[in-house]
DOZADREN-679698 format. One record per residue (C-alpha): residue number from 1; x, y, z. Coordinates in steps of 0.2 Angstrom, whole numbers, always signed. Layout:
N
(NUM,(X,Y,Z)) ...
! end
This chain:
216
(1,(-130,-140,-214)) (2,(-127,-122,-210)) (3,(-145,-123,-200)) (4,(-140,-141,-192)) (5,(-123,-131,-184)) (6,(-133,-118,-177)) (7,(-147,-128,-167)) (8,(-131,-140,-162)) (9,(-122,-123,-155)) (10,(-138,-115,-148)) (11,(-139,-135,-139)) (12,(-124,-133,-131)) (13,(-123,-116,-128)) (14,(-138,-121,-115)) (15,(-125,-132,-106)) (16,(-112,-116,-103)) (17,(-121,-114,-85)) (18,(-119,-134,-78)) (19,(-114,-145,-90)) (20,(-124,-163,-87)) (21,(-122,-178,-100)) (22,(-112,-182,-116)) (23,(-121,-165,-122)) (24,(-112,-157,-105)) (25,(-93,-165,-110)) (26,(-96,-156,-128)) (27,(-97,-141,-121)) (28,(-87,-142,-109)) (29,(-73,-148,-124)) (30,(-77,-134,-134)) (31,(-77,-120,-120)) (32,(-59,-125,-117)) (33,(-55,-124,-137)) (34,(-67,-105,-137)) (35,(-58,-100,-119)) (36,(-40,-104,-123)) (37,(-33,-82,-127)) (38,(-42,-77,-110)) (39,(-38,-91,-101)) (40,(-21,-88,-103)) (41,(-21,-68,-101)) (42,(-32,-73,-85)) (43,(-15,-84,-78)) (44,(-6,-71,-85)) (45,(-14,-58,-76)) (46,(-13,-69,-59)) (47,(+4,-71,-58)) (48,(+3,-90,-49)) (49,(+19,-93,-39)) (50,(+27,-109,-36)) (51,(+21,-109,-18)) (52,(+3,-103,-20)) (53,(-12,-109,-15)) (54,(-26,-104,-30)) (55,(-43,-107,-30)) (56,(-54,-107,-47)) (57,(-70,-105,-47)) (58,(-79,-113,-62)) (59,(-67,-124,-66)) (60,(-77,-133,-84)) (61,(-66,-145,-93)) (62,(-51,-140,-82)) (63,(-39,-133,-94)) (64,(-33,-115,-82)) (65,(-31,-130,-68)) (66,(-20,-140,-78)) (67,(-11,-126,-84)) (68,(-10,-113,-65)) (69,(-3,-133,-60)) (70,(+14,-130,-70)) (71,(+19,-116,-60)) (72,(+16,-125,-45)) (73,(+30,-133,-33)) (74,(+25,-136,-15)) (75,(+9,-127,-19)) (76,(-8,-132,-22)) (77,(-22,-128,-36)) (78,(-40,-132,-29)) (79,(-53,-131,-39)) (80,(-73,-128,-39)) (81,(-89,-131,-50)) (82,(-107,-131,-49)) (83,(-107,-149,-62)) (84,(-104,-165,-58)) (85,(-99,-170,-77)) (86,(-86,-155,-75)) (87,(-77,-161,-58)) (88,(-76,-179,-69)) (89,(-69,-174,-84)) (90,(-59,-161,-76)) (91,(-51,-173,-65)) (92,(-46,-185,-80)) (93,(-38,-169,-89)) (94,(-28,-166,-74)) (95,(-25,-184,-67)) (96,(-8,-184,-65)) (97,(-10,-168,-54)) (98,(-23,-176,-46)) (99,(-14,-192,-41)) (100,(-1,-182,-34)) (101,(-12,-172,-23)) (102,(-5,-157,-31)) (103,(-23,-154,-37)) (104,(-41,-155,-29)) (105,(-56,-152,-40)) (106,(-73,-154,-30)) (107,(-91,-151,-33)) (108,(-98,-133,-26)) (109,(-104,-117,-28)) (110,(-98,-98,-25)) (111,(-110,-92,-13)) (112,(-104,-107,+2)) (113,(-83,-110,-3)) (114,(-82,-123,+7)) (115,(-66,-115,+14)) (116,(-58,-105,+29)) (117,(-56,-88,+29)) (118,(-42,-80,+21)) (119,(-36,-99,+13)) (120,(-29,-92,-3)) (121,(-15,-82,-11)) (122,(-22,-82,-26)) (123,(-43,-83,-36)) (124,(-47,-83,-53)) (125,(-65,-86,-61)) (126,(-69,-85,-80)) (127,(-83,-82,-88)) (128,(-96,-87,-74)) (129,(-98,-71,-68)) (130,(-114,-70,-79)) (131,(-124,-85,-71)) (132,(-119,-81,-54)) (133,(-123,-64,-53)) (134,(-139,-67,-59)) (135,(-145,-82,-50)) (136,(-137,-81,-35)) (137,(-133,-62,-33)) (138,(-117,-53,-36)) (139,(-115,-49,-17)) (140,(-116,-65,-9)) (141,(-102,-72,-21)) (142,(-93,-57,-18)) (143,(-92,-57,-1)) (144,(-86,-78,-2)) (145,(-71,-75,-14)) (146,(-66,-60,-4)) (147,(-65,-69,+10)) (148,(-55,-87,+7)) (149,(-42,-72,+0)) (150,(-29,-70,+10)) (151,(-22,-52,+15)) (152,(-10,-48,+0)) (153,(-19,-60,-11)) (154,(-25,-57,-30)) (155,(-44,-60,-36)) (156,(-46,-60,-56)) (157,(-61,-61,-65)) (158,(-62,-63,-83)) (159,(-78,-61,-95)) (160,(-85,-52,-109)) (161,(-94,-37,-110)) (162,(-95,-34,-130)) (163,(-90,-40,-147)) (164,(-86,-33,-165)) (165,(-97,-31,-177)) (166,(-94,-36,-197)) (167,(-87,-16,-197)) (168,(-73,-18,-183)) (169,(-83,-8,-173)) (170,(-84,-12,-154)) (171,(-103,-17,-148)) (172,(-104,-15,-128)) (173,(-114,-23,-119)) (174,(-119,-9,-108)) (175,(-130,-16,-95)) (176,(-114,-29,-91)) (177,(-101,-16,-91)) (178,(-113,-4,-80)) (179,(-114,-17,-71)) (180,(-97,-20,-67)) (181,(-92,+0,-63)) (182,(-107,+3,-55)) (183,(-109,-15,-43)) (184,(-97,-26,-46)) (185,(-84,-16,-41)) (186,(-87,-7,-28)) (187,(-94,-20,-18)) (188,(-75,-28,-20)) (189,(-71,-12,-11)) (190,(-83,-12,+2)) (191,(-76,-30,+6)) (192,(-58,-24,+7)) (193,(-52,-25,-7)) (194,(-39,-12,-13)) (195,(-33,-9,-31)) (196,(-47,-15,-39)) (197,(-46,-11,-58)) (198,(-52,-16,-75)) (199,(-40,-22,-89)) (200,(-44,-25,-108)) (201,(-39,-42,-114)) (202,(-37,-49,-129)) (203,(-49,-52,-144)) (204,(-59,-70,-142)) (205,(-69,-76,-156)) (206,(-70,-57,-160)) (207,(-78,-58,-141)) (208,(-66,-45,-131)) (209,(-56,-48,-114)) (210,(-61,-38,-96)) (211,(-54,-44,-81)) (212,(-59,-34,-65)) (213,(-41,-38,-53)) (214,(-41,-33,-34)) (215,(-30,-37,-19)) (216,(-33,-39,-2)) 
! end
């Protein structure tokens, strides 16, 4: 049974970048459960205000969208995701807010955000950097995030850069951590963000949570 579970989990993980079909839906719901600590933490860092216009890139099954919408009164939550399956799933999860026009969800890519310059007060993305920094180019993706952020706005990029081992010792994934400090954060500064810094967050399934935060 343990081997079957490992095989099943391996299949689910293949759907994390762009979930498709039934397995994609299962992967989306699994991510909702797995990522609860860092999702709540990201929203705390984002500090959504009632009239904010908020963007989430890579919203998955739509849980962070749902939580963010609770803080909105007069503002709007907009999400964009690569996966058609996740657009459908997140739309169901946020059906009431979508119907009211408070939440708008669509398919798209971080390298070509279909929004005007300086459109959003707040931007968040959770556990997506691994994918777009490799396959689409971090420079272009970060440029797009900064382009659509309003002056005075805030962006929060949440990910994991390590894991606690069985001995309770932190194993840092040095290439990824180094990329944040040597590539991602400098690019954000070059794009005009200020006070760009890293914050350490909660453990989630023994994985560390880290956020790159910047303000325009």
